[in-house]
C-alpha positions as CSV (number, residue, x, y, z in Angstrom):
1,M,-100.1,-4.0,-91.9
2,S,-97.3,-2.1,-93.1
3,T,-94.3,-3.6,-94.6
4,A,-92.0,-2.1,-91.8
5,T,-94.4,-3.4,-89.0
6,T,-94.2,-7.2,-90.6
7,D,-90.4,-7.0,-90.7
8,V,-90.1,-5.9,-87.2
9,L,-92.6,-8.7,-86.1
10,A,-90.8,-11.2,-88.0
11,R,-87.3,-10.3,-86.5
12,A,-89.0,-10.2,-82.9
13,R,-90.1,-13.9,-83.9
14,Q,-86.8,-14.9,-84.1
15,I,-85.8,-13.5,-80.8
16,A,-88.9,-15.5,-79.5
17,D,-88.3,-18.4,-81.3
18,A,-84.8,-18.6,-79.8
19,V,-86.5,-18.1,-76.3
20,L,-88.8,-20.9,-77.1
21,Y,-86.2,-23.1,-78.0
22,E,-83.5,-22.3,-75.4
23,G,-82.4,-25.8,-74.2
24,Y,-84.6,-27.9,-76.3
25,V,-81.9,-30.2,-77.3
26,L,-78.3,-29.8,-76.3
27,F,-75.0,-30.7,-77.8
28,P,-74.2,-33.6,-78.7
29,Y,-77.8,-33.4,-79.9
30,R,-78.8,-36.8,-79.4
31,A,-81.2,-38.1,-76.6
32,S,-78.8,-40.7,-74.9
33,A,-76.6,-37.8,-73.5
34,L,-77.4,-36.9,-70.1
35,K,-77.8,-32.8,-70.5
36,N,-80.5,-34.0,-72.8
37,R,-82.7,-36.2,-70.3
38,Y,-83.6,-32.7,-68.0
39,R,-85.3,-30.9,-70.6
40,W,-87.7,-28.4,-70.2
41,Q,-86.2,-25.5,-67.7
42,W,-87.5,-22.5,-69.0
43,G,-91.2,-20.9,-68.8
44,V,-93.0,-24.0,-67.0
45,V,-96.5,-23.1,-66.5
46,V,-98.0,-26.0,-64.4
47,P,-101.7,-27.2,-63.7
48,R,-103.1,-24.7,-60.9
49,A,-103.8,-28.2,-58.4
50,Q,-100.2,-29.1,-58.4
51,V,-99.0,-26.0,-57.1
52,D,-101.5,-26.3,-54.1
53,L,-99.9,-29.8,-53.8
54,G,-96.2,-28.0,-53.4
55,A,-95.2,-27.8,-57.1
56,T,-92.3,-25.4,-57.5
57,E,-93.3,-23.8,-61.0
58,P,-95.8,-21.5,-61.2
59,A,-99.5,-22.1,-62.5
60,T,-99.7,-18.2,-63.5
61,V,-97.0,-16.1,-65.6
62,S,-97.5,-12.1,-66.0
63,C,-95.9,-9.1,-66.9
64,E,-96.7,-5.4,-66.7
65,T,-95.6,-2.8,-69.3
66,L,-96.8,1.1,-70.2
67,V,-97.4,1.9,-73.6
68,R,-98.0,5.5,-74.8
69,C,-101.2,5.5,-77.7
70,A,-103.9,7.6,-78.5
71,P,-107.4,6.0,-77.7
72,G,-108.8,3.8,-80.3
73,T,-105.2,2.1,-80.9
74,Q,-105.0,-1.3,-81.4
75,I,-102.6,-3.6,-79.2
76,D,-102.1,-7.3,-79.9
77,V,-100.7,-9.8,-77.3
78,T,-99.8,-13.2,-78.3
79,A,-98.9,-16.0,-76.1
80,R,-96.5,-18.7,-77.5
81,L,-95.6,-22.2,-75.8
82,L,-94.7,-25.7,-76.7
83,H,-97.0,-28.6,-76.0
84,L,-95.4,-32.2,-75.0
85,R,-95.8,-34.9,-77.3
86,L,-94.3,-38.3,-76.0
87,R,-92.8,-40.3,-78.7
88,Q,-92.5,-44.0,-77.1
89,L,-91.0,-46.2,-79.1
90,V,-92.4,-50.0,-79.0
91,D,-90.9,-53.2,-80.2
92,A,-92.3,-56.0,-82.3
93,D,-93.3,-57.7,-79.2
94,G,-95.6,-54.8,-78.0
95,T,-93.0,-53.7,-75.2
96,P,-92.3,-50.2,-74.7
97,V,-88.4,-49.7,-75.3
98,D,-86.0,-46.9,-75.0
99,E,-84.6,-47.0,-78.3
100,L,-85.2,-49.0,-81.6
101,D,-82.7,-50.6,-84.5
102,V,-84.4,-49.0,-87.4
103,D,-82.8,-50.0,-90.7
104,G,-79.7,-49.6,-89.0
105,T,-80.3,-46.6,-87.3
106,P,-80.9,-46.0,-83.4
107,V,-84.4,-44.3,-83.0
108,P,-84.9,-43.3,-79.4
109,T,-87.6,-42.7,-77.5
110,W,-88.1,-39.1,-77.0
111,E,-90.3,-35.7,-75.9
112,E,-91.3,-33.5,-78.9
113,G,-92.4,-29.9,-78.3
114,L,-95.5,-28.7,-80.6
115,E,-95.9,-24.9,-80.9
116,H,-98.9,-23.1,-80.3
117,E,-99.8,-19.5,-79.8
118,V,-103.3,-17.7,-79.5
119,T,-103.5,-13.8,-79.8
120,A,-105.6,-11.5,-77.9
121,T,-106.7,-8.0,-78.8
122,V,-107.3,-4.7,-77.1
123,T,-108.3,-1.1,-77.6
124,P,-107.6,1.4,-75.0
125,Q,-110.5,3.8,-74.8
126,R,-111.2,6.9,-72.9
127,A,-113.8,8.5,-70.7
128,D,-115.9,11.4,-72.3
129,R,-116.1,13.4,-69.2
130,H,-112.8,12.6,-67.6
131,P,-109.9,12.5,-70.6
132,D,-107.5,11.3,-68.6
133,T,-108.9,8.3,-67.3
134,G,-111.0,5.6,-68.8
135,P,-112.4,2.1,-68.1
136,S,-110.1,-1.0,-68.0
137,V,-110.4,-2.9,-71.1
138,H,-110.2,-6.7,-70.8
139,A,-109.5,-9.4,-73.1
140,V,-109.3,-13.1,-73.0
141,E,-108.4,-16.2,-75.4
142,R,-108.6,-19.7,-74.6
143,I,-105.6,-22.4,-74.6
144,S,-107.1,-25.6,-75.7
145,L,-104.4,-28.1,-76.5
146,A,-105.8,-32.0,-77.0
147,A,-105.3,-35.3,-75.8
148,G,-104.4,-37.5,-78.7
149,E,-102.2,-40.4,-80.0
150,E,-101.1,-41.5,-83.4
151,T,-99.2,-44.5,-84.2
152,E,-96.0,-44.9,-87.1
153,R,-94.9,-48.2,-88.2
154,L,-91.1,-48.8,-88.2
155,G,-90.9,-51.6,-90.2
156,A,-90.1,-54.9,-88.8
157,A,-88.5,-53.4,-85.6
158,G,-91.8,-52.2,-84.1
159,H,-93.7,-49.1,-84.2
160,A,-93.7,-45.3,-82.3
161,V,-96.7,-44.3,-80.3
162,R,-97.0,-40.3,-80.2
163,T,-99.0,-39.3,-77.2
164,T,-100.1,-36.0,-76.0
165,W,-101.9,-35.1,-73.3
166,R,-105.2,-32.4,-72.6
167,V,-103.8,-29.1,-71.1
168,T,-105.7,-25.9,-71.1
169,G,-105.1,-22.5,-69.8
170,E,-105.8,-19.0,-70.8
171,L,-104.2,-15.7,-71.9
172,Q,-105.7,-12.5,-70.1
173,V,-105.1,-9.1,-71.2
174,E,-106.3,-5.8,-69.2
175,V,-105.6,-2.4,-70.2
176,V,-106.0,0.4,-67.6
177,P,-105.3,3.9,-67.5
178,A,-102.4,5.5,-66.3
179,G,-102.2,9.0,-67.6
180,D,-102.5,11.0,-70.7
181,D,-102.5,8.8,-73.2
182,V,-100.7,6.5,-71.4
183,W,-102.2,3.0,-70.4
184,K,-100.9,0.2,-68.2
185,V,-101.2,-3.4,-70.1
186,R,-101.5,-6.3,-67.6
187,T,-100.7,-9.6,-69.5
188,A,-101.3,-13.3,-67.8
189,V,-101.4,-16.7,-69.1
190,H,-102.7,-19.0,-66.6
191,N,-102.9,-23.2,-66.6
192,D,-106.2,-24.1,-65.3
193,T,-106.0,-28.1,-66.6
194,E,-108.0,-30.3,-64.3
195,W,-105.4,-32.8,-63.3
196,S,-103.5,-33.2,-60.0
197,Q,-101.3,-35.8,-58.5
198,R,-99.8,-35.6,-55.1
199,R,-96.2,-36.6,-55.6
200,A,-96.4,-36.5,-59.2
201,A,-93.3,-37.4,-61.4
202,R,-91.9,-34.3,-63.1
203,D,-92.6,-36.1,-66.3
204,D,-96.0,-36.7,-66.0
205,V,-96.3,-32.9,-64.3
206,L,-94.5,-31.4,-67.9
207,R,-97.3,-33.1,-69.7
208,R,-99.9,-31.2,-68.5
209,S,-97.9,-28.0,-68.4
210,L,-97.4,-25.3,-70.6
211,I,-93.3,-25.1,-71.9
212,G,-91.5,-22.4,-72.6
213,V,-94.5,-19.8,-71.9
214,H,-93.3,-16.0,-73.6
215,V,-95.6,-13.0,-74.9
216,L,-94.9,-10.8,-77.6
217,L,-97.0,-7.1,-77.2
218,H,-97.3,-5.2,-80.2
219,V,-99.1,-1.8,-80.7
220,D,-99.9,-0.4,-84.2
221,D,-99.3,3.6,-83.5
222,G,-97.1,4.3,-80.4
223,V,-94.3,3.5,-78.1
224,F,-94.0,0.9,-75.2
225,A,-91.6,2.2,-72.2
226,S,-88.7,0.6,-71.5
227,V,-88.7,-1.6,-68.0
228,I,-85.1,-1.2,-67.8
229,D,-84.4,2.0,-68.6
230,P,-87.9,3.8,-68.2
231,P,-88.6,7.6,-69.6
232,D,-90.2,10.5,-67.7
233,W,-93.8,9.6,-68.6
234,A,-93.2,6.0,-67.3
235,A,-93.4,6.7,-63.4
236,D,-95.0,3.7,-62.2
237,D,-94.6,0.8,-60.6
238,L,-94.9,-2.5,-62.5
239,R,-94.9,-6.1,-61.2
240,Q,-93.5,-8.9,-63.3
241,R,-94.1,-12.6,-62.3
242,G,-92.1,-15.1,-64.5
243,L,-92.0,-13.0,-67.4
244,H,-89.9,-10.1,-68.0
245,P,-90.6,-7.6,-70.9
246,V,-87.9,-6.0,-72.9
247,L,-88.0,-3.6,-76.2
248,V,-87.7,-5.5,-79.3
249,G,-86.7,-3.8,-82.9
250,E,-85.8,-0.1,-83.0
251,R,-89.0,1.7,-82.8
252,S,-90.0,0.4,-79.5
253,D,-93.6,-0.8,-80.7
254,V,-92.9,-4.7,-79.5
255,V,-92.5,-6.1,-76.2
256,L,-91.1,-9.3,-75.7
257,G,-92.1,-10.9,-72.4
258,A,-89.4,-14.0,-71.7
259,P,-88.9,-16.4,-69.2
260,I,-84.8,-15.5,-69.1
261,I,-83.9,-12.3,-68.6
262,L,-83.0,-10.3,-71.5
263,Y,-81.5,-6.8,-72.3
264,D,-83.5,-4.1,-74.2
265,H,-83.2,-4.7,-78.0
266,P,-82.0,-8.1,-78.2
267,Q,-80.7,-9.6,-81.8
268,I,-80.2,-12.5,-83.6
269,A,-76.5,-12.3,-84.4
270,P,-76.3,-11.8,-88.4
271,E,-73.4,-14.4,-88.5
272,S,-75.4,-17.0,-86.8
273,P,-76.5,-19.3,-89.5
274,G,-79.4,-21.0,-87.7
275,P,-80.5,-22.3,-84.3
276,S,-78.3,-24.2,-82.0
277,F,-80.7,-24.4,-78.7
278,D,-78.0,-22.9,-76.7
279,A,-77.9,-19.5,-77.0
280,T,-75.1,-19.2,-73.9
281,E,-72.8,-21.1,-76.2
282,V,-70.5,-19.7,-79.1
283,D,-72.1,-20.6,-82.7
284,E,-68.5,-21.1,-84.0
285,L,-67.3,-23.6,-81.1
286,L,-70.8,-25.2,-81.7
287,A,-70.0,-25.8,-85.3
288,L,-66.4,-27.2,-85.1
289,A,-68.1,-29.4,-81.7
290,V,-70.7,-30.8,-84.4
291,M,-68.0,-31.7,-87.2
292,G,-66.2,-33.8,-84.7
293,L,-68.9,-35.8,-84.0
294,S,-68.0,-39.4,-85.2
295,D,-70.5,-40.9,-88.2
296,D,-72.6,-42.9,-85.2
297,E,-73.0,-39.9,-83.0
298,K,-74.3,-38.0,-85.9
299,R,-76.7,-40.6,-87.0
300,R,-77.6,-40.8,-83.7
301,A,-78.4,-36.7,-83.1
302,R,-80.5,-37.1,-86.9
303,A,-82.8,-39.6,-85.4
304,T,-83.5,-37.7,-82.0
305,D,-85.3,-34.7,-83.4
306,P,-85.9,-33.3,-86.5
307,R,-84.4,-30.2,-85.5
308,A,-81.3,-31.7,-84.3
309,A,-81.1,-33.2,-87.9
310,A,-81.6,-30.0,-89.5
311,L,-78.6,-28.5,-87.5
312,I,-76.4,-31.4,-88.1
313,D,-77.0,-31.2,-91.7
314,R,-76.6,-27.6,-91.9
315,T,-73.3,-27.6,-90.1
316,E,-71.9,-30.2,-92.3
317,T,-72.7,-27.9,-95.3
318,L,-71.6,-24.6,-94.3
319,P,-69.8,-22.8,-96.8
320,A,-66.4,-21.6,-96.0
321,A,-67.0,-18.0,-96.0
322,V,-69.9,-18.5,-93.3
323,H,-67.2,-20.4,-91.3
324,E,-65.2,-17.5,-91.5
325,R,-67.9,-15.2,-90.4
326,L,-68.5,-17.3,-87.3
327,H,-65.0,-16.6,-86.1
328,G,-66.7,-13.3,-85.1
329,V,-66.5,-9.5,-85.2
330,V,-66.0,-5.9,-84.1
331,R,-69.5,-4.8,-83.7
332,E,-70.1,-1.5,-81.9
333,W,-72.7,-1.6,-79.0
334,G,-74.9,1.1,-77.6
335,P,-75.1,4.5,-77.8
336,A,-72.0,5.3,-75.7
337,A,-69.4,3.5,-78.3
338,L,-67.4,5.8,-79.6
339,T,-66.9,6.4,-83.2
340,P,-64.1,9.1,-84.2
341,E,-62.9,10.0,-87.4
342,P,-60.7,8.0,-88.8
343,A,-57.1,9.4,-88.6
344,A,-55.2,10.2,-91.7
345,G,-52.7,7.5,-92.8
346,I,-54.2,4.5,-90.9
347,P,-54.2,1.7,-92.9
348,D,-57.4,0.2,-94.1
349,E,-56.5,-3.1,-92.6
350,V,-55.5,-1.7,-89.4
351,R,-58.7,0.2,-88.9
352,D,-60.8,-2.7,-89.7
353,L,-59.0,-4.3,-86.4
354,L,-60.4,-1.3,-84.0
355,G,-62.6,-1.9,-81.2
356,V,-64.6,-0.2,-79.5
357,G,-63.8,2.9,-77.7
358,E,-60.8,2.8,-79.5
359,E,-59.3,6.4,-81.3
360,P,-56.9,5.2,-84.1
361,L,-53.2,7.1,-84.0
362,Q,-50.6,7.2,-86.5
363,S,-47.7,8.1,-84.3
364,V,-46.9,8.6,-80.4
365,A,-43.9,10.4,-78.6
366,V,-41.8,7.8,-76.7
367,D,-38.9,9.4,-74.8
368,G,-39.1,12.2,-77.1
369,R,-39.1,10.0,-80.4
370,H,-42.1,10.0,-82.8
371,V,-43.0,6.3,-83.0
372,E,-45.4,5.1,-85.9
373,V,-47.1,2.2,-86.8
374,G,-44.6,-0.3,-88.4
375,D,-41.8,1.1,-86.6
376,R,-40.3,-1.6,-83.9
377,V,-39.5,-0.9,-80.1
378,R,-38.3,-2.9,-77.0
379,L,-40.6,-4.3,-74.6
380,R,-40.0,-2.8,-71.0
381,P,-43.0,-3.9,-68.8
382,R,-43.5,-2.1,-65.9
383,R,-47.2,-2.5,-64.6
384,R,-46.4,-6.5,-64.4
385,A,-50.2,-7.0,-65.2
386,D,-49.6,-10.9,-65.6
387,A,-46.7,-13.1,-65.6
388,H,-46.6,-13.3,-69.4
389,D,-44.7,-9.6,-69.0
390,L,-41.5,-11.8,-67.5
391,F,-41.2,-13.3,-70.8
392,V,-41.3,-10.4,-73.2
393,D,-39.3,-7.9,-71.1
394,G,-36.2,-6.8,-73.4
395,R,-38.0,-8.5,-76.5
396,V,-38.4,-6.8,-79.7
397,A,-41.6,-6.2,-81.0
398,L,-43.4,-4.6,-84.3
399,V,-45.7,-1.9,-83.8
400,E,-49.3,-3.0,-85.3
401,R,-51.4,0.2,-84.4
402,I,-51.6,2.9,-81.6
403,V,-54.8,3.7,-80.1
404,R,-56.1,6.2,-77.5
405,T,-59.0,4.6,-75.1
406,V,-61.9,6.8,-74.0
407,E,-60.1,7.3,-70.5
408,G,-57.5,8.8,-72.9
409,E,-54.7,6.3,-72.1
410,T,-52.5,5.6,-75.0
411,Y,-51.3,2.1,-75.9
412,L,-49.3,0.1,-78.3
413,A,-50.7,-2.7,-80.1
414,V,-47.7,-4.9,-80.8
415,T,-46.3,-8.3,-82.0
416,V,-42.9,-10.0,-80.7
417,D,-40.6,-10.5,-83.3
418,D,-39.7,-13.9,-82.3
419,D,-42.8,-15.0,-81.4
420,P,-43.3,-18.4,-84.1
421,A,-47.1,-17.5,-84.1
422,A,-46.8,-13.6,-84.5
423,E,-48.5,-14.0,-88.2
424,L,-51.4,-16.1,-86.7
425,H,-52.0,-13.3,-84.2
426,R,-51.8,-10.5,-86.7
427,W,-53.9,-12.0,-89.0
428,Y,-56.5,-12.8,-86.1
429,G,-55.8,-9.2,-84.7
430,R,-54.8,-10.8,-81.4
431,F,-52.2,-8.0,-80.1
432,Q,-50.2,-7.6,-76.7
433,Y,-50.8,-4.1,-75.3
434,F,-48.4,-2.0,-73.8
435,G,-48.3,1.8,-72.4
436,V,-45.9,4.4,-73.6
437,D,-43.4,4.2,-70.6
438,E,-43.4,0.3,-71.4
439,V,-41.6,0.6,-74.3
440,E,-37.9,1.6,-75.8
441,P,-37.7,3.2,-79.5
442,L,-35.3,1.2,-81.8
443,P,-33.4,3.0,-84.4
444,A,-34.8,3.1,-88.1
445,P,-33.7,0.5,-90.3
446,D,-31.5,1.0,-93.2
447,A,-33.4,2.1,-95.9
448,S,-31.4,0.0,-98.0
449,S,-32.7,-2.8,-96.4
450,P,-35.8,-4.9,-97.8
451,P,-39.1,-4.5,-95.3
452,T,-39.7,-7.1,-92.9
453,R,-43.0,-6.5,-91.9
454,P,-45.4,-9.1,-92.8
455,A,-48.6,-7.9,-95.0
456,S,-51.2,-7.6,-92.6
457,A,-54.3,-9.3,-93.3
458,P,-58.1,-7.7,-92.6
459,G,-59.3,-9.5,-89.2
460,A,-62.5,-10.8,-88.4
461,G,-61.8,-11.5,-84.4
462,S,-61.9,-9.1,-81.2
463,S,-58.8,-7.8,-80.2
464,T,-57.3,-9.3,-76.5
465,H,-55.4,-6.9,-74.5
466,E,-52.6,-8.5,-73.1
467,G,-49.5,-7.5,-71.3
468,G,-49.2,-4.2,-69.5
């Protein structure tokens, strides 16, 4: 396997891990929190018999995708999932309890997740007499998660009993011809555990289920078709049941079939210092929230799960530079992002704050006069975009930058002179935007007067459009 392929698969596994551990443990990262009592919401595949008894989750999840490659090319399909393990606390008298005090640390009863994966390999074949067709190719790999019980002594307080239940299933892969060097790959994950119980509690069902199920497909020398934006050669009906295939990486040779809907080419933000188990949250807000926990809350979170403990420890030791990166970044996204040539004379600190689809300008004509970056204008909002316009009408503002949008409209980004937070807004890049018809040029200041514009600082945050 080439170094490039290894790197692609490593990045794909980062995305897959974010899917696998989505919702594993949520802020405030302790077992006693209500939201952490209702876990395991994604990619649950229950025993077949439970579906017959009315279970709402499926016993099979599957996805289909198209790949273009030569016959004989190897395609690897990996199913990844979690196997639940109950950590039941038992006191010195042998009574199961929700929590034990172990040397001053409250240790809770908790369900842990054990990673498991299986890989099936298939090689498409072409028939000798009919080069555009060929036999279907099947591969089956068994999933076997063993039952077991382990006991861990916790001093005089009692002990922890870790229990797993037997779960069995299958990864099935089928490749069928779909055109000239085009193949349809059908991937399915089944739970065939021999267990059923009418009106079973959800906890009992989950312990015999496959959790967080997702699949990774990789082709050695070929490309997968996007399901979201298929190419011309991918004209075929595809069926997805509980898994949604998206392209991962830049070469389209890896597909992630996830239990949640993603866009093609999902990425882990390079600014993120580590997993937070909640991809819908903002890392900076979570980091600030974790730092705001009391010592007792942090101690309880660390005792809940090793992954929660690692998150608490990581957050407490984040370097200042990492904290700054968490605040945000202006990043171009997608092929339609505008990347114009920088205008001459635009200061570097202003160019750093430009957003997607904004062309920087050094000056603009307003009522027959040239207004440049660094000039002052009087605000006359006309469009009444929000009530805030009423408070800035008639006030003097500093032009921080001038931009032209993709639609061809020109806006002046300003900070209000007598706003006590103007310097902070400037540092963040949080400006108010007004059209050319919403400002009045002011006379240039006397050349003998000292400059009054504070020095701009490079901003890391995305600009906010406010005002007109």
